[in-house]
Structure formats: C-alpha cells, structure tokens
N, C-alpha and C positions, 0 to 999 in steps of 0.2 A: 504494500500500500504506500509506503514511504517513497519507494522508487517512482511509482506512478505520479505521485504529487510533485516530486522533484522534477521529473521529466516535463510535466504539465507547466510548471512554473518557468522552466528553462525555455520551452517553446513560446510561452506567452511573452517573456522578456525579449526574445529574438524578434518576434513579430512586432512588438512595440518599437524596438530600435529601428527596424526596417521601415516602419510606417512613419517614424519621425525624422528619418534621414532627409538631408537637404536634396531637393529635386534639382536635376540638371536644368540650367537655364538655356532656353532655345536662343540661338544667336543667328541672325539673318545675314551675317557677314558673307559677302560674295554671292548672295542670292539676287537674281534679277526680278524686277517688277515691270509688267507691261502697263503702260498708261496710254492715253489717246494718241500721242504722236511718237512716243519713245519707248525703248526698252532700256531700263536703267539698272545698273549694278553698282553697289556701294561696297567698298572694302575699307576696313580700318587700316591705317598705315602706322601711325605712331602717336604716342602720348608723351609730351615733353613738359617739364616744369615751366610755369609762367609766373608772372609777377603777382604779388599779394595773395598767396595761398591758392592760386589757380593752376590749371594745367591747360596746355594747348593740344587739342585733338585734331589730327590731320586725317581726313577721309579721302580716299581716292574714288572718283566717279568715272564710270564708263557709260556713255549714253549713245545709243544708236537711234537715228531718225527712221522710224518705221511708218511714218505718215506719207501723205501724197504731196506735201509742199515743204519747202525749206522752213525751218523753225528754229527759234533761239531758245537757249537754256543756259543757266548759270548757277553758281553756288548760292546766289541770293534767292533762288527759287526753293531753297531748302532751309529748314530750321530743325533744332533739336529740342526735345523735352527730356529733362532728367527724371529720376525716380520720384521726385516730389511734384512733378508736373510743371516745373518752371521752364519757361520757353527761353531758348538761347539762339540768337541770330549769328550769322557768320562774323568773323573778325576781319574787318576791312583793311587791317594793317598788313595783311599777307596777300600773296598773289593767288587769289581765288579764281577758279576756272569760269569761263563763260564765252559763248560765241554762237553764231548761226551754224546750223548743221544742214547740209544739203540732204535731199532725199536719199536714203540708203547709207548716208555717211555716219561716221563715228567721231565723237569728241571725248577725249580723256583729259582729266585734270583733277586738281585737288581743291578741297574746301577746308577752311580752318575755323575752328570754334574754340572759344575760351570758356572753360567750365570750372566750377569750384573743385578743389582738389579731392573732396570726399565723394564725388559722383563716380559710381561704378558701372552703371548701365544707362544707356540712352535709347531713345526712339528718335529716328531720323524721319522727317516728314517732307515729302515733295508737295509744295503748295504754290503753283505758279500764279494762281489767281486767288479767289476767296475760299475755295474748297480744297481739302487735302485729297490728293489723288493716289498717294502710295505711302507706305510706312515700313520701316525696317527697325528691328530691335537689335542693338549692338551691345555686347558686353565688352567693356574697355579693359585693356591690359593695364598693369600697374605702371605708374610714371617711371620713366627711365632715370 
C-alpha cells in the first residue's frame, strides 16, 4: 500500500512540474507575410546597447512587390509594440530602408528601433495607412 501511495505521489509531482513548465514562445523571425501589394519577411539582426538604459534593435526586411503596379514601402510603415503594449516608432537617426519597388522587384534593408533595455519580446506591425495589415512576434536576443 505504501509503495502505491509513493508511486501515486511521484507521478502527481511529475505531472504538476510538466504542467507548470514554461511554454516555448513562438517566434515569427524569418517568416513571410502576404499583404495587398507585398510579401514581407522580417528577421532580427542585432540588439546593441543604446543611451539611457535603452537598446537599439536592428531588423532586416525583405519585401517583394507582388502587386500589379510599382509601390513604395519603408521602415516608417512599421512600428513595434513591447510586452506592455507600448508603441515604438523607428529611430530616424539611423539609415532606415525605404524606396519604390517595381512590379516583381525586391527591396532589402534595415529598420532601427530604440527600446527600453528590459523589453524581451516585441510584435512588429506593418501599418502603411490606418489599419494594421500584418504582424510578427519576435523574441529578442540579449544585448551584446
């Protein structure tokens, strides 16, 4: 009887530990999103220390024009929300990408965002006008 009770308690403890284990966070790094005129892929590049307890996040963008007319896109069409829902725009002090893309053409470039040092995960939104058209969830590496 004592062995059965001990075995039952052991199994219960293992099940509780497994149930309470931290879930893996889905990271959309490198995944493409199709929107009206474009196929957009975002990849995290680097996270560097910045001024005043902030960090500079560099994201690489690859945008293919899948539409029927030439169309413009740039880093200013994107913004970030942190875990607390705070919105962060691009940092205009860095060479952010942007240009017209011919039909079937591809534009590659970087976008720079300054975030508080404690931000670990971000959502990147493509919002060329008033409505969000695409979203990526990105887990940030530690600051170098």
